[in-house]
Structures are given as C-alpha cells and as structure tokens.
N, C-alpha and C positions, 0 to 999 in steps of 0.2 A: 293818310292827311287827317290831321285832328281837326284844325279850325283855321280861319284866315281872316284877313283883314283889308278892308279897303280904305286905303290912306291917301289923304288930301296932304300932298308934299308942299304945298305953299306955307311959306314962312319956316319951313324947317331950316335949322342951321346945322348942316352935317359937319363931322368932325373930322372926316378923313382928308388928308391932304392931296394935292393934285399929283404929287410925285408917285405916291403908292397907286393912285388911280391909273396914271398912265403906265404903270408897270404891269398891271392886272390887265389892260388893253394890249400890251405889247405881248404877252403871253398868248392872248387869244389869236393874235395876228400870225404868230409862229405856227399854231395849230392849222390855220386856214391855208397858210403857204405849204405846209406837208401835205394837205388833203389834195390840193389842186396839183401838186408835183406828182402824185400817185395816179390821179386820174388821167394825166397827160402821158404817162409812161406805161398804161396797161391799156390792152384792146377791149377787155371786159371789164364791167364795173362791178366789184363784189361790194354788195349793201352792207353786210355785216361788218367789212373793213371800214366804209364809210361812217358806220355808227360808232367804231371804236375811236374813231377820231374825233367825230363831233360830240361824242358822250362818253368821254373817258370814265374808267370806274372810279367813281366817287359817289359817296353818299351826301347828298344835300340835305339840308335841314328846311331851307326856306325856298320856294319857287316865287320869284318876282316876275310879274307879268307886267308889263308896260309899253308904251308906243317908243318905238326907235328914235324919236325926237327927244326922248327923256332917259337915253342910255347913261348919259354922263351922271345924272341924279341916280340911276340905278344901282351904277357903280360905287358911288359914295355911300349910299345906304348899305350896300352889301359889305362894304368895309366897315362902318359903323356897328352892323350887327355882329360881324365877326369879333371886333376889338372889345364890344361891351359883353357879349354874351357867348362867344365862341360858336355862333351860328354860321354855317356855310350856306352861302346863297347860290342858286341856279339863277343865272340872267338870261332870259329866253333871248334877248336880241344877240347874244353872243352866237346862238346857232342860226338865228335868222340871217345874220352877216355871211357866216359860213356856207348857208345853203344858197344864197344868191351868188356868191363867188363859184360855189360848185356848179350851179346850174349855168352859168355862163361859161366856164370851163367845158362841160359836157356839150353845150350847144355849139360852141367854137369846134370842137373836135369831131362831132357825130351828126350834128343836125344841119349842115350846110348843104344848100341845093347844089345841082350841078353847075361846076364853074366856080363855086365857092364865094359867090358875091352876097347871096341872102340865104336866109335861113328857112329850111323847108317846113311848112305850117304843122304838117301830121307828125314829123319827127319832133318838133318842138312842144306839141301837146303831149306826146308820148314822154319825153324827158322830164317836163314839169310835174306829169303824174307821178312817176316813178320817186322823183325827189321829195315832192310834199307829201306822197304817203310814206315814205321813211320817216321823214321829220315828224309829221304828225302823230305817228305811232309811237316814235321815240319820245317825243314830247309829253304824251299821255303817260308813258311808263315812268318818267323822272317825277311827274306830278303825283302820281299814286305813291311813290317811295318817299316824297317830302312829308315833313311833319306839319309844316305850315305853308299857307299861301299868302302872298302879299301883292295886291293890285294897286298900283300908282294911278290915281285918279287926278288926270291934268286934261287940259284943254285939247292936247294932242291925242290922248287916248279915248275921249268921249266925243260924240256927235252933239254941238251945241244947240242945234236945232232940232233936237229930239221932240216927237209930238206929245203933249200932255206929260204925264209924270214918269213916260218911260224912257229909260236910259238907253242909248244906242251907240254904236261905234262904226267907223269905217273898217276897222282892221278885222280880217276874218280870224287871225289868229288870236287876237285878244278875246273875240267871241267864243272861238273853240276853248280856250284856256278857262274863261269864267263858267263855261256850260259844263265842262268837265269837272272843274273843281267843286261846283255845286253838286253834281252827281255823287262825288266821293264823299264831300264832307256830309250830306244829307242821308245817303243811303248806306256809307262805307263798304261798298262793293265796286269791285272793278268792272267796267263794262264799256265795250268799245263804241265809237260814236262817230256817225259819219258827218261830215261837213264840207260846205262849198268853199273852196279857195280860190281867190282871185288877186289879180295882180294890182297891188295897192298903187302903183305908179300909173297905172292906166288911165288914160283921159280921151274923151269925156266920161267914159263908162265908169260908174262908182255904184258900189253896193253898199248898204249899210244892215247892220246885224242889231239884235236886241242885245242890251248890255245887262246881263243877270247879276246882280251883286247882293241880292237879298240874303244870301248866306254868309255874308262877311259882316264883321264887325266894323263900324265907321270910326277911323281914326284920324288925328292930325297933329300938328305940331306940338300942342298942348300933352298929347300923349307919348309922341315919339321922343320928345327932349329928356323926359325923365327916365324913359325906357333905356336909351343909349347911355345913359349917366349911371345906370344901375340901380334907379330908385323904384323901378316898376319890374316885376317878375315876368316870364314868359307867359305864364297862365294869365296874367292881368292884361297883358298887351295883346296875345292872341286868343283871346276869349271866345269860346263859340257861341252860337245863339241858342 
C-alpha cells in the first residue's frame, strides 16, 4: 500500500448509473448464495474454500473502507474510479455481508441446542470466532496488496460525540482497517494485529474505537470531481503524507 485518502463524500456527484451498480451487487449476491450452498452441503467447513469464494483471485488497486450504511455510495465511487482510471476497488461491505450470511448458515446447522429451538451459547461463540478470524486475516491480506486506501468519512462511519479532537467509530471493522492501513503506510511492513470484534447490532451494549486517520490525505468533492474527470492524476489524488 502506497498511500491513502480520508474522503468526505458529501456533495460528491458520482457518475456511475444505478443499473451498473445493481449489476455489481447482483454478482456479489450470487457469490453469497454459492457459499451458503457449500456450507449446507458439507459436514465440515474448509476455511480455504470459504476464502476462495469470499476473496476470489483478483488484484485490487483500492481498498474502500466504509460504513455498511454507505455501501451504495461505495459502489458508485468504485465504478467511477474504474471508468476514469481503470482502478479496481475492493469494497469491504461485500465481505461483511457474505460473512454475516455465512455465520447465520453455520449457526443454523451447527449451533442449535438440543431440540433445535435455541442457539447454544458456547457453539455460537466458537463459530463467530472462526468466521471473524478468517475474515480479519483475509481483509488484512487484501489491504496489504492494494496500492491505495480510501476511507469514506460520513456520519455513519464516525462517532459524532467523539471526545475532544479524537475521532472515534462504533465499527470494529473500520477501526481495524484504519489501524492496519496506518501500520502499512507508515512502516511499509506487514504485521498481524489483534483486535476486538463485537456485534454492531447488539443493544444496549456498544463499543467505540479510536478512528486513526492521521496517515490519510484529506479529500472532498472539490478533489474527487476533477479526479474522476481525468483532470487529476493518481499521485495527485492519493498523495501520501
């Protein structure tokens, strides 16, 4: 990874049309269905097979980190970057959605208590640990191999009531991605990182994490528009600090 951008997408007018975005999302849905079919047809789960489906052999140029509430915007920006500069983007919510569906399929088959009415607490903890470990490791590998990192800064991806000047987020995934990208960009070495993963839907229990974006260049619509129109180069847009 060479450099990254902290992009404020407010007021950005994306050029990708809705039909192209819907096709991209349809392709992802087919991949999720294939994965669930495999899980339901086998007695044991091959983690390497799961990874091959969740992370097909493709060399992405840009890793897009964002809130799942902003996935439509992420898809449109991905299409813009490809059309304008041929950049292939990895959209992290594609994998989140697949992982959640995968976990549900695993829990339904392997983690029910006697009688099948409820989930077994210990089995659920074990299945979540396995799936999140596989996902966390694979996401870090993808980030390390990408040339650029793009964080979408929105109300959904940041904690509005952050204390002082410190940015924070409720998303453990965004926290991990920003922390790991900072390690890559600043040190240029690959290093494993342990992080706490929690259920973002859990209530009332909520964790928040530091939002480290010091290693990213600040960008907004005034930079994005000329970039996708070909008036700014890659190095001008994704300039390092």
